[in-house]
C-alpha positions in Angstrom: 144.0 93.1 39.5 146.7 90.8 40.4 144.9 88.0 38.6 144.9 90.0 35.3 148.6 90.8 35.7 149.3 87.1 36.1 147.3 86.1 33.0 149.0 88.7 30.9 152.3 87.7 32.2 151.7 84.1 31.2 150.5 85.0 27.7 153.7 87.2 27.3 155.9 84.3 28.2 154.1 81.9 25.9 154.4 84.4 23.0 158.0 85.0 23.7 158.6 81.2 23.6 156.7 80.8 20.3 158.8 83.7 18.8 162.0 82.1 20.1 161.1 78.8 18.5 160.0 80.6 15.2 163.4 82.2 14.9 165.1 78.8 15.3 163.0 76.4 13.2 165.4 73.6 13.2 164.6 70.2 11.6 162.9 67.0 12.9 163.8 63.6 11.1 162.0 60.3 11.8 163.1 57.0 10.1 161.0 54.0 10.9 160.3 50.7 8.8 162.0 52.1 5.8 160.0 55.3 5.8 161.7 58.8 6.4 159.8 61.7 7.7 161.5 65.1 7.7 159.8 68.2 8.9 160.4 71.3 10.9 160.4 71.2 14.7 157.3 73.3 15.2 155.3 71.3 12.7 156.4 68.0 14.4 155.4 69.2 17.8 152.0 70.4 16.5 151.4 66.9 14.8 152.3 65.0 18.1 149.9 67.2 20.0 147.2 66.8 17.4 147.7 62.9 17.6 147.4 62.8 21.4 144.3 64.9 21.3 142.8 62.6 18.7 143.6 59.5 20.7 142.0 61.0 23.8 138.8 61.7 22.0 138.6 58.3 20.5 139.3 56.7 23.9 136.5 58.8 25.6 134.0 57.7 22.9 134.9 54.0 23.2 134.6 54.2 27.1 131.3 55.8 26.9 130.0 53.3 24.4 131.2 50.4 26.6 129.8 52.0 29.8 126.5 53.0 28.3 124.5 50.0 29.6 125.8 50.4 33.1 125.2 54.2 33.0 121.6 53.6 31.9 121.1 51.0 34.7 122.5 53.3 37.3 120.2 56.1 36.2 117.1 54.0 36.5 118.3 52.5 39.8 118.9 56.1 41.2 115.3 57.1 40.2 114.0 53.8 41.7 115.9 54.6 45.0 114.5 58.2 45.1 110.9 56.8 44.8 111.6 54.4 47.6 113.0 57.0 49.8 110.1 59.2 48.9 107.7 56.4 50.0 109.6 55.8 53.2 109.5 59.5 54.1 105.7 59.8 53.5 105.3 56.5 55.3 107.1 57.7 58.4 105.0 60.9 58.3 101.7 59.0 58.0 102.7 56.5 60.9 103.6 59.5 63.1 100.2 61.0 62.3 98.4 57.8 63.1 97.1 57.2 59.5 97.3 53.4 59.5 96.0 53.0 55.9 98.5 55.4 54.5 101.4 54.1 56.6 100.5 50.5 55.3 100.4 51.5 51.7 103.7 53.5 51.8 105.3 50.6 53.8 104.5 48.0 51.0 105.9 50.5 48.4 109.0 51.2 50.5 109.8 47.6 51.2 109.3 46.5 47.6 111.8 49.1 46.4 114.3 49.3 49.4 114.9 45.6 50.0 116.6 44.9 53.4 116.6 48.5 54.3 116.2 48.7 58.2 114.2 51.9 58.1 111.7 50.3 55.7 111.4 47.3 58.0 110.8 49.6 61.0 108.1 51.4 59.0 106.5 48.0 58.3 106.5 47.1 62.0 105.0 50.5 62.8 102.3 50.3 60.2 101.5 46.8 61.5 101.2 48.1 65.1 98.8 50.8 63.9 96.7 48.1 62.3 96.9 45.8 65.3 98.7 43.1 63.4 100.9 41.8 66.3 102.1 38.7 64.4 103.7 40.9 61.6 105.2 43.2 64.2 106.9 40.2 66.0 108.0 38.7 62.6 109.7 41.9 61.5 111.5 42.5 64.7 112.4 38.8 64.9 114.0 39.2 61.4 116.1 42.1 62.7 117.8 39.9 65.3 119.5 38.1 62.5 121.7 41.1 61.7 124.1 42.5 64.2 123.5 46.2 63.0 119.8 45.9 63.6 119.7 43.4 66.6 119.4 46.1 69.3 116.6 47.7 67.3 114.8 44.3 67.0 115.2 43.7 70.8 113.7 47.0 71.6 110.8 46.4 69.3 110.1 42.9 70.8 110.6 44.5 74.3 107.9 47.0 73.7 105.6 44.3 72.2 106.0 42.0 75.1 105.4 44.8 77.5 102.1 45.8 75.9 101.1 42.0 75.9 101.9 41.7 79.5 104.6 39.1 78.8 107.0 40.5 81.4 109.3 37.5 81.3 109.8 38.0 77.6 110.4 41.7 78.1 113.0 40.9 80.7 114.8 38.6 78.5 114.9 41.1 75.7 116.1 43.9 77.8 118.8 41.7 79.4 120.0 40.5 75.9 120.1 44.1 74.6 122.1 45.3 77.7 124.5 42.3 77.1 125.2 43.2 73.5 125.3 46.9 74.1 125.9 48.2 77.6 125.3 51.8 76.5 121.6 51.3 76.0 119.8 53.5 78.6 116.3 51.9 78.1 117.6 48.4 78.5 119.6 49.3 81.7 116.7 51.1 83.3 114.4 48.2 82.3 116.7 45.5 83.8 117.1 47.6 86.9 113.4 47.9 87.4 112.8 44.1 87.1 115.9 43.4 89.6 114.3 46.0 92.0 110.9 44.4 91.8 112.4 41.0 92.4 114.3 42.3 95.3 117.6 41.2 93.7 119.5 44.0 95.4 123.0 42.7 94.5 122.1 42.6 90.8 120.6 46.0 91.0 123.9 47.3 92.6 125.8 45.8 89.8 123.5 47.4 87.1 123.8 50.8 88.9 127.6 50.5 88.7 127.3 49.7 85.0 125.1 52.7 84.5 127.7 55.0 86.2 130.6 53.6 84.3 128.7 54.0 80.9 127.3 57.4 82.0 123.7 56.2 81.4 122.7 58.3 84.5 124.7 61.1 86.2 126.7 60.5 89.3 124.3 62.1 91.8 121.4 59.9 90.5 123.4 56.8 90.6 124.6 57.5 94.2 121.2 58.2 95.4 119.6 55.1 93.8 122.5 53.0 95.2 121.7 54.5 98.7 118.0 53.4 98.1 119.2 49.9 97.4 121.5 49.8 100.4 118.5 50.9 102.5 116.3 48.1 101.1 119.0 45.5 102.1 119.3 47.1 105.5 115.5 46.8 105.9 115.6 43.1 105.0 118.4 42.5 107.4 117.2 44.5 110.5 115.5 41.8 112.2 117.9 39.1 111.4 121.4 40.7 111.6 121.0 44.2 113.1 124.8 44.8 113.0 125.0 44.4 109.3 121.7 46.3 108.9 123.2 49.3 110.9 126.4 49.2 108.7 124.3 49.4 105.5 121.9 51.9 106.9 124.8 54.3 108.0 126.3 53.9 104.6 123.1 54.9 102.8 122.7 57.8 105.3 126.2 59.0 104.5 125.5 58.9 100.8 121.9 60.4 101.1 121.4 62.2 104.4 117.9 63.2 103.4 116.8 59.5 102.9 114.3 59.1 105.8 114.2 55.2 105.8 118.0 55.0 106.2 118.0 57.4 109.1 115.0 55.5 110.7 116.6 52.1 110.5 120.0 53.4 111.8 118.2 55.3 114.6 116.3 52.2 115.8 119.4 49.9 115.8 121.6 52.4 117.5 118.9 53.1 120.1 118.5 49.4 120.7 122.2 49.0 121.4 122.4 52.0 123.7 124.1 54.5 121.3 121.5 57.2 122.0 123.8 60.1 121.1 124.9 58.7 117.7 121.3 57.9 117.0 120.2 61.4 117.8 122.9 62.8 115.6 121.8 60.7 112.6 118.0 61.5 113.1 118.6 65.2 113.6 120.7 65.5 110.4 117.8 63.9 108.4 115.0 65.8 110.3 116.8 69.0 109.2 116.6 68.0 105.6 113.3 65.8 105.5 111.1 66.2 108.5 109.1 63.0 108.9 106.8 61.5 111.7 108.9 58.3 112.0 112.0 60.4 112.6 110.4 62.2 115.4 109.0 58.9 116.8 112.4 57.1 116.8 114.2 60.1 118.1 111.7 60.3 121.1 112.3 56.7 121.8 116.0 56.7 121.4 116.6 56.3 125.1 115.6 52.7 126.0 113.1 52.4 128.8 112.1 56.1 128.7 108.7 57.1 130.0 106.2 59.0 127.9 107.1 62.2 129.9 110.8 61.7 128.9 109.8 61.2 125.2 107.9 64.3 125.3 110.9 66.2 126.6 113.1 64.7 123.8 110.4 65.6 121.2 110.4 69.2 122.5 114.1 69.3 122.3 114.2 68.2 118.7 111.5 70.7 117.7 113.4 73.6 119.5 116.7 72.6 117.9 115.3 72.0 114.3 111.9 73.5 113.9 109.6 72.1 111.3 106.6 73.9 110.2 103.9 71.1 110.1 105.6 67.8 111.2 107.1 69.4 114.3 103.9 70.5 116.0 102.1 67.2 115.0 105.1 65.2 116.4 105.0 67.3 119.6 101.2 66.8 120.0 101.5 63.0 119.6 104.2 62.9 122.2 102.1 65.2 124.4 98.9 62.9 124.1 101.0 59.9 124.8 102.1 61.7 128.0 98.6 62.8 128.7 99.7 66.5 128.7 96.6 68.0 127.1 97.6 71.6 127.5 100.9 71.0 125.7 99.1 69.0 122.9 96.6 71.7 122.4 99.2 74.5 122.4 101.2 72.5 119.7 98.2 72.0 117.5 96.7 75.6 117.9 98.6 77.1 115.0 97.5 74.3 112.7 93.7 74.5 113.4 93.5 78.1 112.5 92.8 77.7 108.8 92.1 74.2 107.5 93.4 71.4 109.7 94.4 68.2 107.9 92.9 64.7 108.8 95.8 64.0 111.2 95.3 67.3 113.2 91.5 66.6 113.3 92.1 63.0 114.6 94.5 64.3 117.2 92.0 66.9 118.4 89.2 64.3 118.6 91.6 62.1 120.7 92.4 65.0 123.0 88.7 65.8 123.5 87.8 62.2 124.1 90.5 61.5 126.6 90.7 64.7 128.4 87.1 65.6 129.0 85.1 62.8 127.4 83.0 65.3 125.5 81.4 63.1 122.9 79.9 66.0 121.0 83.3 67.7 120.5 84.9 64.4 119.7 82.2 63.7 116.9 82.7 67.2 115.6 86.4 66.7 115.0 85.9 63.2 113.6 83.5 64.7 111.1 85.9 67.4 110.1 88.5 64.6 109.7 86.4 63.0 106.9 86.4 66.0 104.7 89.7 67.6 105.9 92.7 68.0 103.4 94.8 65.0 102.9 98.1 64.5 104.8 101.3 63.7 103.2 102.0 59.9 102.6 104.5 57.9 100.7 103.5 58.3 97.0 104.8 56.9 93.8 103.1 56.8 90.3 99.6 57.3 91.7 100.0 54.8 94.5 100.1 55.7 98.1 101.6 53.5 100.9 101.7 53.8 104.6 105.4 52.7 104.6 108.3 53.5 102.3 109.3 51.0 99.6 112.5 51.1 97.6 110.7 50.9 94.2 107.4 51.9 92.6 104.8 49.1 92.2 103.8 50.6 88.9 107.0 51.0 87.1 109.7 49.3 89.1 111.6 52.6 89.3 114.0 53.0 92.2 113.5 55.8 94.7 110.1 56.6 93.3 108.3 57.1 96.6 108.0 60.7 97.9 106.6 62.0 101.1 103.9 64.4 99.8 100.2 65.1 99.7 98.9 62.7 96.9 96.6 63.1 94.1 93.7 60.8 93.8 95.2 57.4 92.9 95.5 53.8 93.9 96.4 52.8 97.4 99.3 50.5 98.2 97.4 48.4 100.7 99.4 46.5 103.4 96.4 44.3 104.3 95.8 43.0 100.7 97.5 40.0 99.3 99.8 40.7 96.3 98.5 39.1 93.1 100.5 36.7 91.2 102.7 38.1 88.5 104.2 41.5 88.2 102.4 44.6 89.6 100.0 46.2 87.0 98.3 49.5 87.9 94.6 49.9 87.1 93.7 53.2 85.4 90.3 54.9 86.3 89.1 54.8 82.8 89.9 51.0 82.4 87.3 50.0 85.0 83.8 49.5 84.0 80.9 50.7 86.4 79.8 47.3 87.0 83.3 45.7 87.8 83.4 44.2 91.2 85.4 46.2 93.9 88.0 44.6 96.3 85.2 43.3 98.6 83.1 41.8 95.8 80.8 44.9 95.5 80.3 46.9 92.3 82.3 50.0 92.1 79.0 52.2 92.3 78.1 50.5 95.6 81.7 51.1 96.8 81.4 54.7 96.0 78.1 55.0 97.6 79.4 53.4 100.8 82.4 55.8 100.7 80.1 58.9 100.3 77.9 57.7 103.2 78.7 59.0 106.7 80.7 56.5 108.7 80.6 56.2 112.4 84.2 56.6 113.6 85.3 54.5 116.6 86.4 56.3 119.6 90.1 56.4 120.0 91.6 54.1 122.7 92.9 56.0 125.7 96.7 56.0 126.0 98.1 53.9 128.7 101.3 54.6 130.6 101.6 51.0 131.7 103.8 49.7 128.8 106.6 48.3 130.9 107.5 48.4 134.5 109.2 51.8 134.1 106.5 53.1 131.8 108.5 52.6 128.6 109.5 49.9 126.1 112.5 48.4 124.8 113.5 51.5 122.9 112.6 50.3 119.5 109.4 51.5 117.6 107.2 49.0 116.0 107.7 48.7 112.2 104.5 48.1 110.1 104.6 45.0 107.8 105.7 45.6 104.2 102.8 46.6 102.1 101.6 44.7 99.2 99.8 45.8 96.1 96.2 46.2 95.9 94.6 45.8 92.4 90.8 45.5 92.1 89.8 42.3 90.4 88.0 42.2 87.1 84.8 40.5 86.2 85.4 37.0 84.6 83.9 38.1 81.2 85.9 41.6 81.2 88.8 41.3 78.7 90.5 44.2 80.3 91.8 47.4 78.8 93.9 47.8 75.6 97.6 48.0 76.1 98.7 51.6 77.0 101.8 53.3 76.2 101.7 56.1 78.8 104.1 56.0 81.7 102.9 54.1 84.7 100.9 51.7 82.5 102.7 48.5 83.5 106.1 47.5 84.8 108.1 48.9 81.9 106.0 51.6 80.3 107.4 54.6 82.5 110.9 53.4 81.7 110.5 53.1 78.0 108.7 56.5 77.8 111.8 58.3 79.1 
């Protein structure tokens, strides 16, 4: 309604103005170049307006005529661009669906129309990957390195290609260069961190973690935890050489991550060796409450230098009473009781665990008790036989690998803090007795191994499986001896097993090996890139 009123008001004002001019016609006289034009004011204004309108129309026609070729060119260019974008879209869909032929066809069309378009180049590389044309893939990504806008994309493509080809040095160079030009690339930071961890370059790993924290590539809790793992690894390297420095690092890692078992174990060992039993106990108790582990109980029992087995049993019982643990507590108590030759205490500790399905550790302990207490070979063999088929016990596990000792990084992916104390699935074993092969660690998948591939001892895998299925005669456990030192104890420090190395079954000389895999855990970088 308001709008209608405004329109009528405007019309009324214009009509009033026209009537006012009509009542006062006046005269307009123009003299120019000897000519004289004399007319009324209204007619003069009308003539001027008509002239301006005519000039505008003529100017528009002239501009249209002059710009006609460019407009036609723009029209066809726009249509061509639309066809290119349509081909690019269809090519991306085909590549995502795994249709190599269609992806290649649309890639050729898109690159012919969309010259120097990064997405078209990326589609070309993807189509070449689907076709197995590695040379084209490398050439496309190499060309991207020439442009600052696509350099990071090219580096990532070359990184993936090098990773799949097993060229870990090239993959490392790509990741380091990408991180140098753009510190905000999560994949590059994690890849560099994995390589640094695998090389044991802990100072560089700490610097990379600081970079990740500053650029928010990982949250503060994750960065703190991983830094504690790096600090623990440094402490483990220095424990035998400079125990004072190792203690300082282990305590710092324990403060940052109280549930980190290796940090507490290292700190407890060094503190016990220097006579700081009470402080060692506090550190170990704090971690035991969060993450019960056999090593913690072992170091806790031996925290008083020179203690006899009976004294260690008392300390273990005190730990279990103070901080009960459902499974690790009774097993630790039983081990201490066996060492002290207190068979009744050992049986009582294991009794709740043998009611249902005892694990291999429990069965082995019961076999040791039967053998040493009564010498009953029948009962001993019975428990050893049950241990063969018993449920598995927790071990250090990471990416399908199992290890008898904790390591700071996964041998499959290089990921920091990958090992967890848990019951493992069927996977590869991180064998301390095997020599590490040359080059970066490469896990072997079950479907990658042919039935006639030789096993670790030169046998075919079928023979190895047959040997594993056959009943094995278990050696009788050695009786515990109380004569370790003059006072029945030791120097207060538990023995640390050697650092494990990776075990990878060798291939036959004529076996080309599996095709490159993209799933996590396939090689040093796959798990990182898949995140």
